C-alpha positions in Angstrom: 62.9 24.4 64.0 63.3 20.8 65.6 61.0 19.7 62.7 63.5 21.0 60.0 66.6 19.6 61.8 64.8 16.3 62.0 63.8 16.2 58.3 67.5 17.1 57.4 68.8 14.4 59.6 66.4 11.8 58.0 67.3 13.0 54.5 71.1 12.5 55.3 70.4 9.2 56.7 68.4 8.1 53.6 71.2 9.4 51.5 73.9 7.4 53.3 71.7 4.4 52.8 71.4 5.0 49.0 75.0 5.7 48.6 75.7 2.2 50.2 73.4 0.4 47.6 73.5 2.2 44.3 75.9 2.5 41.4 78.6 5.1 41.0 76.4 7.5 39.1 73.8 7.4 41.7 76.5 7.6 44.4 77.8 10.8 42.8 74.4 12.5 42.9 74.1 11.5 46.6 76.3 14.5 47.4 73.5 16.7 45.8 70.6 17.7 48.0 67.8 17.0 45.4 65.3 18.1 48.0 66.5 21.6 47.4 65.1 21.4 43.8 61.6 21.0 45.1 61.5 17.5 43.7 62.7 15.1 46.3 63.9 11.6 44.8 61.8 8.8 46.4 61.4 5.1 46.2 62.9 3.7 42.8 63.9 7.1 41.7 66.6 7.2 44.2 68.5 4.4 42.3 68.2 6.1 38.8 71.3 7.6 37.2 71.1 11.3 36.9 71.5 11.2 33.1 68.5 9.2 32.7 66.2 12.2 33.5 68.7 15.0 32.9 69.5 14.4 29.2 72.6 16.0 27.7 73.6 17.2 31.2 70.8 19.8 31.2 69.4 20.1 34.7 66.9 22.9 34.3 63.6 22.4 32.9 63.5 18.7 33.4 59.9 17.5 33.5 58.4 17.0 36.9 55.1 14.9 35.8 55.5 11.2 35.3 54.1 11.0 31.7 56.8 13.4 30.5 59.6 10.7 31.2 57.5 7.6 31.1 56.6 8.1 27.4 58.7 5.4 25.8 61.5 8.0 24.8 63.1 8.9 28.2 62.1 5.7 29.6 59.3 3.0 29.5 55.8 4.4 29.3 52.4 2.6 29.4 52.6 -0.8 27.9 50.2 -1.8 25.2 47.6 -3.6 27.4 47.6 -0.7 29.8 44.1 0.6 30.8 43.2 3.5 28.5 43.2 6.4 30.8 43.9 10.1 30.9 44.9 10.0 34.6 48.6 10.9 35.6 50.7 8.0 36.5 50.9 9.0 40.3 47.1 8.8 40.3 47.5 5.2 40.7 51.3 4.3 40.8 54.0 5.2 43.4 57.6 5.7 43.0 58.2 2.7 45.1 56.6 0.1 42.5 54.4 0.0 39.4 52.0 -2.4 40.9 48.8 -0.5 41.6 48.4 0.6 45.2 45.4 3.0 44.7 42.9 3.0 41.9 39.4 4.5 41.0 37.9 4.7 37.8 38.2 8.5 37.2 40.0 9.2 33.9 39.3 5.7 32.5 38.0 6.5 28.8 37.2 3.2 27.4 34.2 0.8 28.3 34.4 -1.5 31.2 34.9 -4.5 29.0 38.1 -3.2 27.5 39.7 -4.0 31.1 37.2 -6.3 32.8 37.7 -9.2 30.1 39.1 -11.7 32.6 42.8 -10.9 31.7 43.4 -7.3 32.5 40.9 -7.3 35.4 38.0 -9.6 36.7 35.3 -10.2 33.9 32.0 -11.9 34.0 32.1 -14.9 36.1 31.0 -18.4 34.9 27.7 -18.0 36.6 27.0 -14.4 35.3 23.5 -14.0 33.6 24.0 -14.4 29.9 23.6 -11.0 28.6 24.8 -8.7 25.8 24.9 -5.7 28.1 28.1 -3.7 28.9 29.3 -3.9 32.6 28.3 -0.1 33.0 24.8 -0.8 32.0 24.2 -2.5 35.4 27.2 -1.9 37.5 28.8 1.2 38.9 32.5 1.9 38.9 32.4 1.9 42.7 31.4 -1.7 43.2 30.2 -4.6 41.2 27.5 -5.4 44.0 24.4 -3.6 44.3 24.0 -3.6 40.5 21.3 -1.9 38.7 19.3 -4.5 36.6 16.8 -5.0 34.2 16.2 -7.7 31.7 16.9 -6.0 28.5 19.8 -7.6 27.0 19.5 -10.8 28.8 19.9 -13.7 26.0 19.4 -16.6 28.0 16.1 -18.2 28.9 14.6 -17.4 32.4 15.5 -20.8 33.8 19.2 -20.0 32.9 19.3 -17.7 35.8 16.2 -18.5 37.9 17.3 -22.0 38.8 17.5 -21.4 42.6 21.2 -20.8 42.2 21.8 -17.5 40.3 18.4 -16.2 41.1 15.2 -17.3 42.6 13.6 -20.4 41.0 10.5 -22.4 41.3 9.6 -22.4 45.1 8.7 -25.8 46.9 5.0 -24.8 46.6 5.2 -24.0 42.9 2.9 -25.9 40.6 4.7 -29.0 39.3 5.0 -28.2 35.8 7.3 -28.8 32.9 6.7 -25.4 31.5 9.6 -22.7 31.4 9.1 -19.4 33.3 8.3 -17.4 30.3 5.3 -19.8 29.3 3.4 -18.2 32.1 5.2 -15.2 33.5 5.4 -12.3 31.1 6.4 -9.4 33.2 10.2 -9.1 33.9 9.2 -6.8 36.7 7.2 -9.2 38.8 6.3 -12.9 39.0 2.8 -11.7 39.9 0.1 -11.4 37.2 1.2 -14.6 35.5 -0.9 -16.0 32.3 -1.8 -19.6 32.9 -3.0 -22.6 31.3 -2.9 -26.1 32.4 -0.4 -27.2 29.5 2.8 -28.8 30.9 1.3 -29.2 34.3 2.0 -32.7 35.7 0.1 -34.6 38.4 -3.6 -34.5 39.1 -5.8 -31.6 39.8 -5.9 -32.0 43.6 -1.9 -31.8 43.7 -2.7 -28.0 43.2 -6.3 -27.6 43.8 -6.1 -28.5 47.5 -6.9 -25.3 48.8 -3.2 -24.2 49.5 -1.6 -23.7 45.9 -4.8 -23.2 44.3 -8.5 -23.0 45.1 -9.8 -26.6 46.4 -13.3 -27.8 47.0 -15.4 -24.9 48.6 -17.3 -25.5 52.1 -20.6 -25.8 49.9 -19.0 -28.5 47.5 -21.0 -31.7 47.2 -19.6 -34.5 49.4 -18.1 -36.9 47.0 -15.0 -39.0 46.6 -14.6 -38.0 43.0 -11.5 -36.2 41.8 -11.8 -32.7 40.3 -11.2 -34.0 36.6 -14.1 -36.5 37.1 -16.5 -33.6 36.5 -14.6 -30.4 35.8 -12.5 -29.5 32.7 -9.2 -27.6 32.9 -10.7 -24.7 30.7 -13.3 -23.7 33.3 -14.7 -24.9 36.6 -18.3 -24.5 35.0 -20.1 -26.1 33.3 -19.0 -29.3 34.9 -20.3 -32.7 33.9 -22.0 -34.6 36.7 -23.6 -37.7 37.8 -24.4 -39.1 41.2 -21.7 -41.8 41.2 -19.4 -41.3 44.2 -21.8 -38.9 46.0 -22.3 -40.1 49.6 -25.0 -39.1 52.1 -28.7 -38.8 51.4 -30.3 -36.7 48.6 -31.5 -34.1 51.0 -27.8 -33.4 51.9 -27.7 -31.4 48.5 -31.2 -31.3 47.4 -32.3 -28.8 50.3 -32.7 -25.9 48.1 -29.3 -24.4 48.7 -26.7 -26.8 46.9 -29.1 -28.2 44.6 -32.9 -27.8 43.8 -35.0 -29.0 46.7 -38.8 -29.3 47.2 -40.5 -26.6 45.3 -43.5 -24.5 46.9 -45.9 -26.7 45.2 -44.4 -29.9 46.4 -46.8 -32.5 48.2 -46.5 -31.9 51.8 -45.0 -35.3 52.9 -42.4 -36.7 55.3 -40.9 -39.0 52.7 -37.4 -38.5 51.7 -36.4 -37.8 47.9 -35.3 -41.3 47.1 -38.8 -42.7 48.2 -40.3 -41.4 45.1 -37.5 -40.1 42.8 -34.5 -41.7 40.9 -31.0 -40.2 40.8 -31.3 -40.3 36.9 -34.1 -37.7 37.0 -36.9 -36.2 39.0 -39.5 -37.4 36.7 -41.2 -39.7 36.3 -41.5 -40.4 40.0 -43.4 -43.3 41.8 -46.3 -42.1 43.9 -49.1 -43.6 46.1 -51.5 -41.9 48.4 -50.0 -43.4 51.5 -49.3 -41.1 54.1 -51.3 -38.3 52.4 -53.9 -36.5 54.7 -56.5 -34.0 54.3 -59.3 -33.7 51.7 -58.6 -34.4 48.0 -59.0 -30.8 47.1 -55.9 -29.8 49.1 -53.9 -31.3 46.1 -56.5 -31.7 43.2 -57.0 -28.0 43.0 -55.5 -27.5 39.6 -52.0 -26.5 41.0 -50.5 -29.4 42.7 -52.5 -32.0 41.0 -55.4 -32.2 38.4 -58.5 -30.3 39.5 -61.9 -29.9 38.1 -61.5 -29.6 34.4 -63.0 -26.7 32.5 -65.7 -29.0 31.4 -66.6 -30.3 34.8 -70.1 -30.0 36.0 -70.7 -26.9 38.1 -71.3 -28.4 41.4 -70.6 -27.8 45.2 -70.0 -31.4 45.7 -66.4 -32.5 47.0 -64.4 -34.9 44.9 -65.1 -37.7 47.1 -68.9 -37.3 46.9 -68.7 -38.8 43.3 -65.2 -40.2 42.7 -63.2 -43.0 44.4 -59.6 -42.7 45.3 -58.9 -45.7 43.2 -59.7 -43.6 40.1 -61.7 -40.6 38.7 -63.9 -43.0 36.6 -66.4 -44.5 36.8 -68.1 -42.0 39.0 -71.4 -42.0 40.5 -74.0 -39.3 39.4 -77.5 -37.7 39.9 -78.9 -34.5 39.0 -79.3 -33.3 42.5 -77.6 -30.1 43.2 -77.2 -29.3 39.4 -78.4 -25.8 38.5 -78.6 -23.8 35.3 -80.4 -24.4 31.9 -80.0 -27.9 30.3 -77.7 -26.4 27.6 -75.1 -26.1 30.3 -74.4 -29.7 30.3 -76.3 -30.9 27.2 -73.9 -29.2 24.7 -72.4 -32.3 23.2 -69.4 -31.9 25.4 -70.5 -32.6 29.2 -73.6 -34.5 28.0 -75.4 -35.4 24.8 -76.5 -32.1 22.9 -78.1 -31.4 19.5 -77.4 -34.2 17.1 -75.9 -33.6 13.6 -79.5 -33.7 12.1 -81.1 -31.3 14.4 -82.7 -28.2 13.1 -80.4 -25.2 13.1 -82.0 -22.9 15.8 -81.3 -20.5 18.7 -84.0 -22.0 20.9 -83.0 -23.7 24.2 -83.7 -27.3 24.7 -86.7 -26.6 27.0 -88.3 -24.5 24.4 -89.4 -27.7 22.4 -88.6 -30.6 24.6 -89.7 -31.6 28.0 -87.3 -33.0 30.8 -89.2 -36.2 30.8 -88.3 -37.1 27.3 -86.8 -35.6 24.1 -89.9 -36.7 21.9 -92.5 -35.7 21.1 -91.4 -32.0 20.8 -93.4 -28.9 20.0 -92.3 -26.9 16.7 -92.4 -23.7 14.6 -90.1 -21.6 12.4 -89.4 -19.0 15.2 -85.8 -19.2 16.2 -84.8 -21.2 13.1 -81.4 -19.8 12.0 -80.3 -22.0 9.4 -80.8 -21.7 5.6 -84.0 -23.3 3.9 -81.9 -26.1 2.5 -80.9 -27.0 5.9 -84.3 -28.7 6.1 -85.7 -28.5 2.5 -83.3 -31.1 1.2 -85.8 -33.8 0.4 -85.1 -35.6 3.8 -86.2 -33.3 6.6 -88.7 -31.4 4.3 -89.6 -31.1 0.5 -86.6 -30.3 -1.5 -85.9 -29.5 -5.4 -88.2 -31.5 -7.8 -86.6 -33.9 -10.4 -87.2 -31.1 -13.3 -85.6 -28.2 -11.4 -82.9 -26.2 -13.0 -79.4 -27.6 -12.0 -77.9 -24.8 -9.8 -75.9 -24.5 -6.8 -78.1 -21.5 -5.4 -80.0 -21.9 -2.1 -83.7 -21.8 -2.1 -83.8 -18.2 -0.9 -81.6 -17.1 -3.7 -84.7 -17.2 -6.0 -87.8 -18.0 -3.9 -89.5 -16.3 -1.2 -90.7 -17.9 2.2 -94.2 -17.1 1.3 -94.4 -19.0 -1.9 -92.2 -21.0 -4.4 -93.6 -19.1 -7.4 -93.0 -16.5 -8.9 -89.3 -16.8 -8.5 -86.4 -14.4 -9.4 -83.6 -15.7 -11.7 -80.0 -15.1 -12.7 -77.5 -17.3 -14.1 -75.2 -17.2 -10.9 -75.0 -20.7 -9.5 -76.4 -22.6 -12.5 -74.2 -25.5 -12.8 -75.4 -27.4 -16.0 -74.6 -26.5 -19.8 -76.4 -23.7 -21.4 -78.0 -26.1 -23.8 -79.5 -28.0 -20.8 -82.0 -25.0 -20.9 -81.4 -23.2 -24.0 -82.7 -25.9 -26.3 -85.7 -24.1 -27.6 -87.9 -25.7 -25.1 -86.9 -24.5 -21.6 -85.4 -21.2 -23.1 -84.4 -19.7 -26.3 -82.0 -21.8 -28.4 -79.8 -21.2 -31.7 -81.6 -18.9 -34.4 -82.0 -19.8 -38.1 -79.1 -17.6 -39.1 -76.7 -18.9 -36.4 -73.3 -20.1 -37.8 -73.3 -23.9 -38.3 -71.0 -25.0 -35.4 -71.0 -27.7 -33.0 -69.6 -25.5 -30.3 -71.7 -25.2 -27.2 -73.4 -21.7 -26.2 -70.7 -21.0 -23.6 -67.9 -21.5 -25.9 -68.7 -18.1 -27.5 -71.5 -16.5 -25.2 -71.7 -15.0 -21.8 -74.4 -15.6 -19.4 -75.0 -11.8 -19.1 -75.7 -11.3 -22.7 -75.6 -13.1 -26.1 -73.7 -10.3 -27.7 -70.9 -9.4 -27.9 -69.8 -12.9 -28.1 -66.1 -14.5 -28.2 -65.3 -16.5 -31.2 -62.7 -18.8 -32.5 -62.7 -21.1 -35.6 -62.8 -24.3 -33.6 -65.7 -26.4 -34.9 -66.7 -24.0 -37.8 -66.7 -25.9 -41.2 -66.5 -24.6 -44.9 -64.1 -22.2 -46.6 -63.3 -18.9 -45.0 -65.1 -17.0 -47.8 -68.2 -18.5 -46.8 -68.1 -15.9 -43.8 -65.2 -13.6 -44.7 -67.1 -12.2 -47.8 -67.6 -8.7 -46.4 -71.2 -9.6 -45.3 -71.0 -11.9 -42.4 -67.5 -11.1 -41.6 -64.7 -8.8 -42.8 -63.4 -9.7 -46.3 -60.2 -8.4 -48.3 -59.5 -4.7 -47.7 -59.1 -2.2 -50.4 -55.4 -2.3 -50.0 -55.2 -6.1 -50.1 -52.6 -7.5 -52.6 -54.5 -8.6 -55.7 -54.5 -12.3 -55.6 -56.7 -15.4 -56.5 -55.4 -17.0 -53.3 -58.1 -18.0 -50.7 -57.8 -16.6 -47.2 -56.5 -19.8 -45.9 -53.7 -20.0 -48.4 -51.9 -17.1 -46.4 -53.9 -16.5 -43.1 -54.6 -18.6 -40.2 -57.8 -19.1 -38.1 -56.0 -17.8 -35.1 -55.4 -14.3 -36.5 -55.1 -12.5 -39.8 -51.5 -11.5 -39.0 -48.9 -12.6 -39.1 -49.7 -14.3 -42.3 -47.6 -16.7 -44.5 -46.5 -15.1 -47.7 -44.5 -16.0 -51.0 -44.1 -14.0 -54.2 -45.8 -16.6 -56.2 -48.4 -15.1 -58.5 -47.3 -11.6 -57.7 -46.6 -9.3 -60.8 -44.9 -5.9 -61.0 -41.8 -4.5 -59.7 -40.7 -4.9 -56.0 -41.3 -1.2 -55.5 -44.9 -1.7 -56.3 -45.3 -3.3 -52.6 -42.1 -2.4 -51.1 -42.7 1.4 -50.9 -43.0 1.6 -47.3 -46.7 1.5 -47.4 -47.9 -2.0 -48.4 -44.6 -3.5 -47.4 -41.2 -2.6 -45.8 -39.3 -0.1 -48.1 -35.8 1.2 -47.8 -34.8 2.0 -44.3 -33.6 5.3 -43.1 -30.4 3.8 -42.9 -30.3 2.4 -46.5 -27.5 3.3 -48.8 -28.2 6.3 -51.0 -28.6 4.5 -54.4 -30.6 4.7 -57.6 -30.8 1.0 -57.9 -34.0 -0.9 -57.9 -34.7 -3.4 -55.0 -34.1 -6.5 -57.5 -30.6 -5.0 -58.4 -29.1 -6.1 -55.0 -31.9 -8.2 -53.3 -33.4 -11.5 -54.0 -37.1 -12.5 -53.8 -36.3 -15.1 -51.4 -34.6 -12.9 -48.9 -33.3 -9.4 -48.4 -30.1 -10.6 -47.1 -27.4 -11.6 -48.2 -27.4 -9.0 -51.1 -25.0 -8.3 -53.7 -23.2 -5.1 -53.5 -20.7 -2.8 -55.2 -20.0 0.8 -54.9 -21.5 1.5 -58.6 -24.4 4.0 -58.2 -23.7 4.6 -54.6 -23.9 8.6 -53.6 -22.2 10.4 -51.0 -18.9 10.2 -49.0 -17.5 7.0 -47.5 -18.5 8.1 -44.0 -22.1 8.5 -45.1 -22.3 4.7 -45.0 -19.1 3.7 -43.1 -20.3 5.4 -39.9 -20.9 2.3 -37.7 -24.5 2.4 -38.3 -25.2 1.3 -42.0 -21.9 -0.5 -42.2 -18.8 -0.7 -40.0 -17.1 2.6 -39.5 -13.9 3.3 -37.6 -13.4 0.8 -35.0 -12.7 1.4 -31.2 -8.9 1.3 -31.9 -8.8 3.5 -35.0 -6.4 6.6 -35.0 -8.4 9.7 -33.9 -8.3 12.0 -37.1 -10.4 14.3 -39.1 -9.5 12.8 -42.3 -12.2 11.2 -44.5 -11.9 7.4 -45.1 -10.6 7.9 -48.8 -7.7 10.0 -47.5 -6.0 6.8 -46.4 -8.1 4.0 -47.7 -9.1 2.8 -51.2 -12.5 1.4 -52.1 -10.9 -1.9 -53.1 -9.6 -2.7 -49.7 -9.2 -1.1 -46.4 -5.5 -2.2 -46.2 -2.8 -1.1 -47.0 -3.3 2.4 -45.9 -1.5 5.5 -46.8 -0.7 7.3 -43.4 1.0 10.4 -42.0 0.4 12.4 -38.8 -1.5 15.3 -40.8 -4.9 15.8 -39.2 -4.3 13.1 -36.6 -6.0 14.3 -33.3 -5.1 13.5 -29.6 -1.9 12.8 -28.1 0.9 10.4 -29.3 0.1 8.0 -26.6 -3.6 7.6 -27.8 -2.1 5.5 -30.6 1.3 4.7 -29.4 0.2 2.6 -26.7 1.3 -0.9 -27.8 -2.0 -1.6 -29.2 -2.8 0.8 -32.1 0.8 1.4 -32.8 4.3 0.9 -31.2 4.4 2.0 -27.6 7.1 2.5 -24.9 9.4 -0.5 -24.8 10.1 -2.3 -21.7 13.3 -0.4 -21.1 11.8 3.0 -21.5 12.2 5.6 -18.8 9.0 5.4 -16.4 7.2 8.8 -17.0 3.6 10.1 -17.3 4.9 12.4 -20.0 3.3 12.1 -23.5 5.4 11.0 -26.5 5.4 14.3 -28.2 6.9 16.0 -25.0 10.2 14.6 -25.9 10.0 12.9 -29.3 9.2 14.4 -32.7 6.7 12.9 -35.2 9.4 12.6 -38.1 11.6 10.3 -35.9 11.8 9.0 -32.4 15.5 10.1 -32.0 17.0 12.2 -31.2 14.7 13.3 -28.3 14.8 16.0 -25.9 14.6 15.3 -22.1 14.0 16.7 -18.7 13.0 15.1 -15.4 9.4 16.6 -15.6 6.8 13.7 -15.3 9.3 11.2 -14.3 7.6 8.8 -12.1 9.9 6.3 -10.9 12.9 6.8 -8.4 16.3 8.0 -9.7 17.9 4.5 -9.4 15.2 3.3 -11.7 17.3 4.9 -14.7 20.5 5.9 -12.8 21.6 2.4 -12.6 24.5 2.5 -14.9 22.5 0.9 -17.8 19.7 3.4 -18.8 21.6 6.4 -17.3 24.9 7.3 -15.4 24.9 5.4 -12.0 27.1 5.7 -9.0 30.8 5.9 -9.7 33.2 3.5 -8.0 34.3 6.3 -5.7 30.9 6.9 -4.5 30.2 6.8 -0.9 28.7 3.2 -0.1 25.2 3.7 0.9 21.6 2.2 0.2 20.1 5.7 0.1 18.3 6.6 -3.0 19.9 9.0 -5.3 17.3 11.7 -4.5 18.0 11.8 -0.8 21.1 13.7 -1.6 21.2 14.8 -5.2 18.7 17.2 -7.1 17.3 16.6 -10.6 18.8 19.8 -11.9 22.3 18.6 -11.2 24.2 15.9 -9.3 26.4 18.6 -7.9 27.1 21.0 -6.1 25.9 20.6 -2.7 24.8 17.1 -1.5 21.6 17.9 0.2 21.2 15.0 2.7 19.5 15.1 6.2 20.4 12.5 8.7 17.3 10.6 10.0 19.0 8.5 12.5 18.2 9.5 16.0 21.9 8.9 16.9 23.0 11.9 14.8 23.8 14.5 17.2 23.1 17.5 14.9 24.9 20.1 12.9 28.6 20.4 14.4 29.9 24.0 14.5 32.9 22.6 12.7 32.3 21.7 9.1 32.3 17.9 8.8 32.6 15.7 5.7 30.9 12.4 5.5 34.2 10.5 6.1 35.0 12.4 9.2 32.6 10.1 10.9 32.1 7.4 8.3 35.7 6.5 8.3 35.0 3.1 6.7 33.2 4.7 3.7 29.9 2.9 4.8 26.6 3.8 6.4 27.6 2.4 9.7 29.8 4.5 11.6 32.6 2.7 13.5 32.6 4.5 16.7 35.9 4.9 18.5 34.4 4.2 21.9 31.5 2.0 20.8 30.4 1.2 24.4 29.0 4.8 24.6 27.1 4.6 21.4 24.9 6.7 20.6 26.2 9.3 23.0 28.8 12.1 22.4 31.4 9.8 24.2 31.3 7.3 21.5 33.6 9.8 19.7 34.9 12.1 22.3 35.6 9.7 25.2 39.3 10.5 24.7 38.7 14.2 24.8 37.2 13.9 28.5 39.1 15.8 31.2 38.3 14.6 34.5 39.5 17.6 36.4 36.7 20.1 35.4 34.0 17.7 36.0 33.5 17.6 39.7 30.6 15.9 41.3 31.1 17.2 44.8 33.8 18.7 47.0 32.9 17.5 50.3 34.1 15.6 52.3 36.6 15.0 49.5 36.5 15.8 45.8 34.8 13.3 43.5 34.8 13.9 39.7 32.3 12.4 37.2 33.4 9.5 35.0 33.1 9.3 31.2 30.3 6.9 31.6 28.2 9.2 33.8 28.7 12.2 31.5 28.7 10.3 28.1 25.9 12.7 26.8 28.3 15.8 26.7 25.2 18.0 26.1 23.5 17.0 29.2 23.7 18.2 32.9 26.7 18.2 35.1 25.7 19.6 38.4 27.9 19.9 41.4 26.4 18.7 44.6 27.1 20.2 48.1 28.3 16.9 49.3 28.4 13.1 48.8 24.8 12.6 49.8 24.1 13.9 46.1 20.8 15.5 47.6 21.4 19.4 47.2 22.7 20.9 44.0 25.4 23.5 44.7 25.9 24.6 41.0 23.7 23.7 38.1 25.5 23.3 34.8 23.3 22.4 31.8 24.2 21.9 28.1 27.8 23.4 28.7 28.8 21.5 25.5 26.6 22.3 22.6 27.0 20.6 19.3 26.6 23.8 17.4 29.2 25.7 19.7 32.5 26.5 18.1 34.4 25.3 21.2 33.7 23.3 24.3 
């Protein structure tokens, strides 16, 4: 009760205060307790005249919500630059003043940039990353800070942000380089894993390769004052060029078998340093003396470390120094003491003098004939002689061939026996002299009395195996052919020979009877006497069928050219004009069963009489632009044959359908060959066939959207222009910031109230941006932690549904 009286007292005091400061119309209403209506007047409303809200003195039914009065009819409403929102006025404003005292983004239907443009509300600052992204792509409605961020949509170079001011730039330890970030760093998620090349790097190698920024000299690196680039290349550490310039310390510091090659296992045991014998330019050649070398010669001269006994060295147990001097291998002292083995072991022509070039070929050992005291005199017999007789019997070592011996390359044993020279076997193999050397009638049989008179030698015609058969040519033969070719000594004229008084050589050559030269001189009788296919060539199988004699057309000097006319020719045209005897139909001739004379005359092939009767094949086999006129350049592209549309009596008129048309619709339907798009046609680059059918342009445009932004078939029938309001392929979305989601068209239909995100500790509703895909999920969570879903709502709004 005390609270009610106190409230009444405050109202009364407030009313008095208004009366003292308001105009008369307001003063009059001060006598009315407006609190009793359930709509107390507060703030600026207390100074408003009654008739401002109660139009026409009607008090009941006056609107109570702000927008019903603040609608530019009763009083001022939202200005033109007001934020586009579905929230009620009192969601942000109070009756005391329009200036916003409380504000959240719930109910705002347009994209962030529509307000955050630097005029209505704070926009991108001067140091904001250059980006084509909308605010909501990175920021939330609750705060600009703590923004989600990725590099998609960023338009500037890396350095425009990563300059150490807007974002992290090159650190003090970064490689000094003129390269921009993206030259090496390719991942926008991490600096690590950068590709690197030395392009753009400034400074010398050690400025980075110092063991801090990049790998420097390893612990095992050569001690040297050289810089990296003196030996290494930027492409790779190895291979590296190298010389000893700048290297400090002794050779052994490196050449110890670890850093570089040291003494190998076969190296001489010595306390000398590398440089005592070797040069830095190469291990070999190296200077060497025996100074400081201990132990016997064989410790080195064993064939491994140094040259030992060669393969030809005498077999002996003596040490090197028994015969050789340290100053040189030769000359060396020598005695036979300690030598074992047969004489030939040494006396083989290599170690010591062996058999000389004139020695008998024998398998006997030295000691079989010779004595150790001297080579001669020596005992001898033929046992063990391995060479041919001629090895000795060559007229020098022993008796050889006599002056009258047959000239031959045969060896003694080819004909003679070792027991006696005669009798001896004989064949012509190996005989090196001419036949006449023996076959002269003295040593052996010569030419008989009936032999052809010739200057040829025996071997010109005969073989050594037998006199007959013998090869023969006319070289060296004298006298006329008939001297031999008389049917007795040699073949004469055959029974079928042409009767002629000519001698053989008039027509024939000594090389062969045929081919023979020939003229018709002295020949009598008709051509057919010989040219009957027996004695000489007659009419060929392909010869024209005619009763003419040879001389009617041909001349004796040559068959061709021959005079010709169709007189006496038998048979049809094609019997000759068949492409074998004479030219027939050429490759481009019209395919037809007509005979030649159906179109052509015998006086000339052209001009011809022609109609389509008896013509075979399709129209295109002739009307291809070669044999006859084909399709013009402007003809409809089609695989159909001419006869499918045209008639043989005339090209026009022609029947037509779309069967076999090979090109796209616009190939013809371009307004030239056939009807194209009318001026009122929807502006699109899509081909005709994407919407129309070849059977008719209309009814029913059959088009399927291929764009992933197309949401699907709406429950409400839509025409193209319902979405494509600008009559073009591009859709001018009303709320472009939400493209391609549902909100791009329906952001203005969004109601904040039904879309709760959570109700504890206070109620928070989703924004349009969060639910831009109306067909997605809209779960209600138990509280502001957003960890537990209280109510699951999925696909509440379907495109195919008749209502939301």
